[in-house]
Wavefront OBJ file of the C-alpha trace (Angstrom):
o trace
v -35.369 -35.260 8.081
v -32.244 -33.389 9.313
v -29.787 -35.843 8.000
v -26.975 -33.994 6.272
v -26.513 -34.863 2.477
v -22.905 -35.808 1.671
v -21.419 -33.595 -1.321
v -18.602 -35.334 -3.289
v -15.235 -33.587 -3.140
v -15.420 -31.474 -6.544
v -18.855 -29.914 -5.306
v -17.250 -28.729 -2.027
v -14.008 -27.540 -3.895
v -16.541 -25.563 -6.336
v -18.377 -23.900 -3.686
v -15.284 -22.985 -1.580
v -13.369 -21.602 -4.713
v -16.568 -19.651 -5.511
v -16.700 -18.223 -2.288
v -13.323 -16.938 -2.434
v -13.660 -15.651 -6.105
v -16.897 -13.974 -5.022
v -15.263 -12.064 -1.944
v -12.075 -11.212 -4.015
v -14.483 -9.681 -6.774
v -16.357 -7.764 -4.179
v -13.173 -6.589 -2.483
v -11.426 -5.283 -5.862
v -14.725 -3.390 -6.924
v -15.047 -1.793 -3.418
v -11.548 -1.949 -2.070
v -11.998 2.155 -1.257
v -14.534 1.536 0.993
v -13.810 -2.025 2.386
v -9.914 -1.290 3.137
v -10.604 1.651 5.614
v -13.003 -0.584 7.591
v -10.262 -3.483 7.641
v -7.635 -1.140 8.834
v -9.858 0.203 11.719
v -10.771 -3.267 12.435
v -7.024 -4.290 12.871
v -6.687 -1.026 14.882
v -9.708 -1.679 17.190
v -8.416 -5.071 18.066
v -5.088 -3.805 18.957
v -6.836 -1.044 21.016
v -9.418 -3.440 22.533
v -7.361 -4.404 25.697
v -6.829 -0.591 26.720
v -10.507 -0.040 25.969
v -11.559 -3.098 28.210
v -9.121 -1.833 31.022
v -10.707 1.831 31.250
v -14.194 0.426 30.605
v -13.609 -2.029 33.548
v -10.918 -0.664 36.003
v -12.027 3.049 35.733
v -15.424 2.463 35.166
v -15.604 4.786 32.194
v -18.521 4.696 29.912
v -18.046 2.664 26.795
v -18.398 6.043 24.542
v -15.637 7.803 26.750
v -13.547 4.931 26.730
v -13.458 4.469 22.927
v -13.112 8.111 22.536
v -10.073 8.058 25.122
v -8.394 5.049 23.038
v -8.565 6.701 19.677
v -7.160 10.097 20.807
v -4.435 8.156 22.871
v -3.432 6.563 19.548
v -3.721 9.658 17.397
v -1.585 11.533 19.720
v 0.957 8.771 19.395
v 0.886 8.954 15.599
v 0.800 12.820 15.595
v 4.000 12.927 18.175
v 5.980 10.632 15.398
v 4.702 13.076 12.443
v 5.738 16.099 14.541
v 9.140 14.881 15.093
v 9.623 13.815 11.719
v 8.607 17.354 10.154
v 10.943 19.101 12.846
v 13.625 16.921 11.137
v 12.764 17.269 7.641
v 12.753 21.187 8.367
v 16.246 21.118 9.567
v 17.109 18.962 6.685
v 15.580 21.885 4.304
v 18.158 24.193 5.761
v 20.813 21.970 3.882
v 19.360 22.359 0.413
v 21.991 24.232 -1.245
v 24.686 21.635 0.233
v 22.432 18.638 -1.269
v 22.407 20.507 -4.503
v 26.275 21.025 -4.410
v 27.039 17.132 -3.556
v 24.391 15.825 -5.976
v 26.020 17.727 -8.841
v 29.325 16.493 -7.770
v 27.774 12.560 -7.393
v 26.590 13.186 -10.913
v 29.654 14.312 -12.335
v 31.526 11.145 -10.586
v 28.708 8.711 -12.291
v 29.469 10.566 -15.693
v 33.198 9.807 -15.170
v 32.934 6.300 -14.193
v 30.360 5.411 -17.145
v 32.749 7.336 -19.531
v 36.120 5.448 -18.315
v 34.343 1.967 -18.135
v 31.957 1.870 -21.120
v 33.341 4.128 -23.279
v 29.970 6.400 -23.659
v 30.835 10.156 -23.599
v 29.539 12.751 -21.288
v 27.551 14.464 -24.257
v 25.816 11.229 -25.474
v 24.961 10.621 -21.595
v 23.370 14.053 -20.735
v 21.596 13.671 -24.592
v 20.011 10.363 -23.249
v 18.860 12.016 -20.041
v 17.260 15.015 -21.983
v 15.184 12.448 -23.822
v 14.416 10.718 -20.489
v 13.350 14.104 -19.125
v 11.083 15.332 -22.067
v 9.393 12.054 -21.819
v 8.841 12.499 -18.170
v 7.396 15.934 -18.733
v 4.888 14.871 -21.308
v 3.314 12.596 -18.619
v 3.616 15.204 -16.052
v -0.030 16.171 -15.732
v -1.396 12.796 -15.391
v 1.256 12.293 -12.419
v 0.400 15.187 -10.845
v -3.435 14.331 -10.972
v -3.199 10.887 -9.894
v -0.869 12.030 -6.816
v -3.741 14.776 -5.878
v -6.223 12.030 -5.987
v -3.859 9.623 -3.918
v -3.280 12.734 -1.169
v -7.070 13.168 -1.135
v -7.837 9.732 -0.565
v -5.152 9.539 1.968
v -6.707 12.126 3.771
v -10.058 10.894 3.572
v -8.795 7.473 5.063
v -7.134 9.409 7.924
v -10.526 11.353 8.902
v -12.562 8.223 8.714
v -10.629 5.151 9.917
v -10.467 6.638 13.624
v -14.300 7.067 13.377
v -14.602 3.352 12.293
v -12.091 2.468 15.020
v -14.377 4.145 17.481
v -17.552 2.552 16.282
v -15.881 -0.997 16.221
v -15.009 -0.390 19.834
v -18.335 1.000 20.824
v -20.379 -1.802 18.870
v -18.031 -4.461 19.852
v -20.801 -6.488 21.569
v -23.147 -5.714 19.249
v -21.502 -7.340 16.459
v -20.666 -10.393 18.367
v -24.146 -10.889 19.418
v -24.854 -10.643 15.750
v -22.858 -13.532 15.057
v -24.334 -15.668 17.819
v -27.582 -14.832 16.437
v -26.121 -15.896 13.058
v -24.502 -19.237 14.047
v -26.340 -22.365 15.314
v -26.195 -22.877 19.188
v -24.248 -26.171 18.760
v -21.522 -24.247 17.137
v -21.113 -21.416 19.878
v -18.156 -22.904 21.513
v -16.409 -22.863 17.825
v -17.271 -19.460 17.265
v -16.010 -18.369 20.725
v -12.556 -20.115 19.958
v -12.454 -18.375 16.670
v -13.323 -14.953 17.875
v -10.656 -15.205 20.783
v -8.031 -16.834 18.472
v -8.477 -14.236 15.937
v -8.281 -11.469 18.468
v -4.989 -12.872 20.110
v -3.435 -13.588 16.662
v -4.124 -9.921 15.489
v -3.012 -8.276 18.407
v 0.149 -10.440 18.803
v 0.768 -9.651 14.917
v 0.652 -5.841 15.498
v 2.331 -5.737 18.430
v 5.165 -7.902 16.924
v 5.306 -5.480 13.991
v 5.796 -2.328 16.148
v 8.522 -4.350 18.298
v 10.315 -5.063 14.633
v 9.732 -1.404 13.527
v 11.625 -0.196 16.776
v 14.292 -2.738 16.513
v 14.863 -2.180 12.670
v 14.980 1.946 13.420
v 17.651 1.066 16.269
v 19.709 -0.835 14.411
v 19.766 1.323 11.202
v 20.184 4.574 13.366
v 22.999 2.975 15.012
v 24.635 1.714 11.859
v 24.180 5.346 10.053
v 25.605 6.920 13.192
v 28.961 4.716 13.112
v 29.582 5.394 9.237
v 28.982 9.314 10.001
v 25.432 9.848 8.430
v 23.673 13.198 9.032
v 20.055 12.942 10.679
v 20.778 9.109 11.494
v 17.871 9.096 14.071
v 15.269 10.164 11.220
v 16.449 7.849 8.713
v 16.350 5.136 10.983
v 13.113 6.132 11.983
v 11.869 6.364 8.277
v 13.520 2.907 7.794
v 11.766 0.895 10.457
v 8.196 2.837 9.422
v 8.869 1.878 5.920
v 9.922 -1.556 6.553
v 5.960 -2.332 7.479
v 5.357 -2.141 3.907
v 6.671 -5.741 2.718
v 9.422 -5.850 0.205
v 9.210 -2.354 -1.228
v 9.001 -0.375 2.184
v 13.142 -0.922 2.567
v 14.040 -0.318 -0.969
v 12.270 3.272 -0.648
v 13.821 3.908 2.892
v 17.030 2.943 1.275
v 16.667 5.474 -1.556
v 15.641 8.040 0.860
v 18.712 7.327 2.978
v 20.924 7.823 0.097
v 19.540 11.070 -0.885
v 19.568 12.184 2.728
v 23.244 11.277 3.049
v 24.104 14.219 0.571
v 23.372 16.634 3.114
v 26.860 15.814 4.526
v 29.250 14.685 1.750
v 29.159 13.239 -1.734
v 31.693 10.688 -1.187
v 31.195 7.260 -2.488
v 32.264 5.613 0.563
v 29.337 6.815 2.451
v 27.052 5.599 -0.054
v 28.705 2.270 0.215
v 28.361 2.293 3.806
v 24.545 3.000 3.545
v 24.342 -0.045 1.245
v 26.121 -2.160 3.877
v 24.061 -1.014 6.595
v 21.006 -1.435 4.966
v 21.928 -5.446 3.689
v 23.158 -5.949 7.408
v 19.776 -4.677 9.141
v 17.681 -6.547 6.345
v 19.592 -9.736 6.872
v 19.039 -9.478 10.540
v 15.334 -8.720 10.069
v 14.554 -11.501 7.502
v 16.789 -14.090 9.385
v 16.334 -13.439 13.092
v 13.667 -10.975 13.753
v 10.909 -12.004 11.332
v 10.978 -15.761 12.481
v 11.420 -14.850 16.118
v 8.914 -12.159 16.402
v 6.490 -12.472 13.450
v 6.501 -16.154 12.077
v 5.928 -17.336 15.963
v 2.665 -15.309 16.113
v 1.274 -15.710 12.719
v 1.785 -19.433 11.649
v 1.464 -18.950 7.988
v 4.128 -20.307 5.514
v 6.013 -18.339 3.351
v 4.835 -19.307 0.098
v 1.077 -18.485 0.905
v 2.536 -15.147 2.632
v 3.935 -14.154 -0.621
v 1.424 -15.480 -2.804
v -1.071 -13.050 -0.237
v 1.055 -9.933 -0.387
v 1.315 -9.900 -4.131
v -2.440 -10.396 -4.424
v -3.275 -7.910 -1.695
v -0.819 -5.489 -3.613
v -2.616 -5.763 -6.920
v -5.880 -5.522 -5.381
v -5.475 -2.710 -3.209
v -1.865 -1.388 -3.187
v 0.160 -0.725 -0.212
v -2.849 -0.913 1.985
v -3.647 -4.650 0.363
v 0.101 -5.611 1.021
v -0.288 -4.383 4.857
v -3.722 -6.238 5.238
v -2.839 -9.303 3.532
v -0.947 -11.169 6.469
v -3.763 -10.563 9.018
v -6.452 -11.471 6.721
v -4.699 -14.525 5.886
v -4.392 -15.517 9.916
v -7.999 -14.685 10.300
v -8.744 -17.140 7.134
v -6.531 -20.091 8.824
v -8.041 -19.736 12.266
v -11.517 -20.271 10.803
v -10.207 -22.997 8.566
v -8.766 -24.678 11.364
v -11.821 -24.589 13.472
v -14.272 -25.865 10.464
v -13.786 -29.750 9.818
v -14.575 -29.599 6.395
v -11.835 -26.602 5.712
v -9.088 -27.982 8.079
v -7.133 -29.309 5.072
v -6.980 -25.522 3.674
v -5.718 -24.494 7.222
v -2.944 -26.821 7.206
v -2.049 -25.901 3.418
v -1.528 -22.268 4.921
v 0.360 -23.254 7.784
v 3.909 -23.648 8.261
v 3.963 -27.146 9.808
v 6.731 -29.481 7.665
v 6.637 -32.842 8.042
v 9.967 -34.487 8.151
v 8.655 -37.346 5.669
v 5.629 -38.611 4.345
v 4.836 -42.157 3.484
v 1.420 -43.279 1.440
v -0.571 -45.898 3.612
v -2.476 -48.008 0.739
v -4.705 -50.594 2.149
v -4.630 -53.486 0.151
v -8.013 -55.471 -0.832
v -7.709 -59.347 -0.326
v -9.103 -60.974 -3.658
v -10.985 -64.044 -2.626
v -10.671 -66.956 -5.129
l 1 2 3 4 5 6 7 8 9 10 11 12 13 14 15 16 17 18 19 20 21 22 23 24 25 26 27 28 29 30 31 32 33 34 35 36 37 38 39 40 41 42 43 44 45 46 47 48 49 50 51 52 53 54 55 56 57 58 59 60 61 62 63 64 65 66 67 68 69 70 71 72 73 74 75 76 77 78 79 80 81 82 83 84 85 86 87 88 89 90 91 92 93 94 95 96 97 98 99 100 101 102 103 104 105 106 107 108 109 110 111 112 113 114 115 116 117 118 119 120 121 122 123 124 125 126 127 128 129 130 131 132 133 134 135 136 137 138 139 140 141 142 143 144 145 146 147 148 149 150 151 152 153 154 155 156 157 158 159 160 161 162 163 164 165 166 167 168 169 170 171 172 173 174 175 176 177 178 179 180 181 182 183 184 185 186 187 188 189 190 191 192 193 194 195 196 197 198 199 200 201 202 203 204 205 206 207 208 209 210 211 212 213 214 215 216 217 218 219 220 221 222 223 224 225 226 227 228 229 230 231 232 233 234 235 236 237 238 239 240 241 242 243 244 245 246 247 248 249 250 251 252 253 254 255 256 257 258 259 260 261 262 263 264 265 266 267 268 269 270 271 272 273 274 275 276 277 278 279 280 281 282 283 284 285 286 287 288 289 290 291 292 293 294 295 296 297 298 299 300 301 302 303 304 305 306 307 308 309 310 311 312 313 314 315 316 317 318 319 320 321 322 323 324 325 326 327 328 329 330 331 332 333 334 335 336 337 338 339 340 341 342 343 344 345 346 347 348 349 350 351 352 353 354 355 356 357 358 359 360 361 362 363 364 365 366
């Protein structure tokens, strides 16, 4: 009576596809609720070793250990923000210099366009005025969306630490729920999945932090060599924005170019900034990412890029950041469940040297 019914491939494939689509639709509909929960889950996994250390070695209660973990991480983030705010305050003192250098830079661009493309300065200004008028028309909608985004960010900053505290506090409660949910004969597989998820996410986040530090140091060193003011601040901002896949480095480059105008409007400095950013990105993409990130999360580039694009379309920057760890969790689950193992292999970065079909030929009896 307990015999399992074998299903054909197309039925299994349809069920898996239906489950993935269902989860995707649920995530898109409830992204404002689900995204902070997932961010808090990743943060809780990162803080779990510290929580366990405080709870077992120092004999802190679970409540106090969870509170201490959240407070220590919040203090670290606040320290970075305070440093950035002090640097930005110093930069604000150079507003007049920035205005002067911006005007000088714009005049140089006008002259370059006039000399090389035969477009008069009057025509260029007329085009800029038209673009500015169109931007002013959409200004109210832009301000409204910006206010909503800021309010959402403030809400997330408030609720994510609360979720993180609750994840740490009820860790064993959630594990026991999964134990009750899964059959006893699969408990060893469940234990392997949970332990691998913890190790994978921990290694990934620590690797991201290490990558951020290296990128910040290299960028600061390069900007210091070419003589850019506030090179430490700009290097730190570049490292932080580099955590956002693909678009973060471009945003950091624009901020660095703008900040360079606090010192001079010389084109050589701007070219030097572009060269520094390109060199740092080459080092990051060809050395740091393969050595630090890909060695911890065994997901191939195609699946990573596709996941980041889908995550960005579904939940913006938060979705892009969550894409890789969620894919890593899916891969671990797929690898441990035999019917889903081919999907785990599809997501992995193992590349066979060659492949040859092995087809058995049936002997035909005369």
